C-alpha positions, 0 to 999 in steps of 0.5 A: 516789719516796715521798712525805713524811708530814710535808708532809700532813694526816692524815686527823684533821688535817684533820678538826680544821681542818673541825671534822668527824669523820673518818668524813666524810671516809671518806663523801666518799672513798667517794662518789668526791668526795674521796680521799686523795693517798696512804695510808701503809704503816701505813694512814694517810690523807694529804690534800694543800693540794689536797684541803684547798681542795676539802673547803672547797668541798664543805662550803660546797656541803653548807650550801647543801643541794646533793646529793653527785652535783651537787657531784661533777659540778661538781668534775669540771668547775669553772668559773664558768659550772658555778657560776653554773648550779648556784647558779642552779638552787639559787635556783629551788629556794629559789624553789618552797619560797617559794610552796610556803610562801606557799600553806600560809600561804593555804590554807583550813582545815577545808574538805572538797574532792574531787578526781581524783588521778593515782596517785603513788610513794611510799617506804614504810617499813612499821610492823609491827603489834606495834611499840612506840611507841619502835620506830615512832619508830626506823622513823620515823628510819630513814625519814627518814635515808634520805629527807634523803640522796637527791637524788631527792626533791623534797619532804622532807616525810614523811607517814604512813598510818592506818587507815581504819576506826579513823579513821572511828571516831574513833580515834586509831592508830599508823601503819601506814607512814611515806612520802615523795614519789619520782621516778617513775625511782627505783630504790634499795633502799627499798620503794616504794608507788603509791598508786592514781589516783582520788577523793581526800576532802581537808582541812587543819586547824591543830593535830595529828591525835591532838588533832582525829582525832574531829571530822575523822572526824565531818565526813568521815562527815557529807560522804560520807553526804550525797554517798553515798560510801564510803572505800575506802583507808587515810587519808593524813596529810601534814604541811604546817607542823610543827616545821620552821616553828613550835615550837608544835604547836598551829600545825601544819597537816596534810592528810588524804587518803582515797580514795573511791568512790560508793555503788553504791545 
């Protein structure tokens, strides 16, 4: 029996009900969480009340930052218990963010520490040497888009690598690459880089890296000279407090890390 299209929502009508672009419905169909009830001979996609209700669930869960894969699992087996488990997991994630932000608030600034760090994998977006400033921002935008769309990433902060020689000369240089933390089991298409294990000098400071690069370089060089250390890798720069938390760049907090080794003599 053929279905009467008048009894269903078209993709445009359903999108309008939630003030969404139609492309969002296509994306949810591609991800396997919301398919149309049927597609007519003229290729119009038609949705029933059932799909309307499912879309309401999807959009509210997305507002909570729940990843698509978890929403898909929930829709396949909806129950009070599974909803409670999903929301409790989100509560724990929010608590972890609060704890991390409290550590940032309480962190001691302008103090160098040297600690051993294990090897760690990062998602990496290299910036070619010939890139202009505008092209570098485009690379950062693409990096952010990929990072924010993956459930593998526990931390969404995006840092960058800077040339150690330029840094130690007190010169600001363009990023060599943008990076983000990634789980060990990540097998996506984007390039991954393993930060080597070893001793890392670390310092947290307030303000922007560009404005403080000279004084930071002097601190690092003086510390390495006193403790007979030398740098063996490029500089890692990671924002701890940025535009997500304050509109004032002078209130930003960054952490810079440099892998070092003892001098042989």
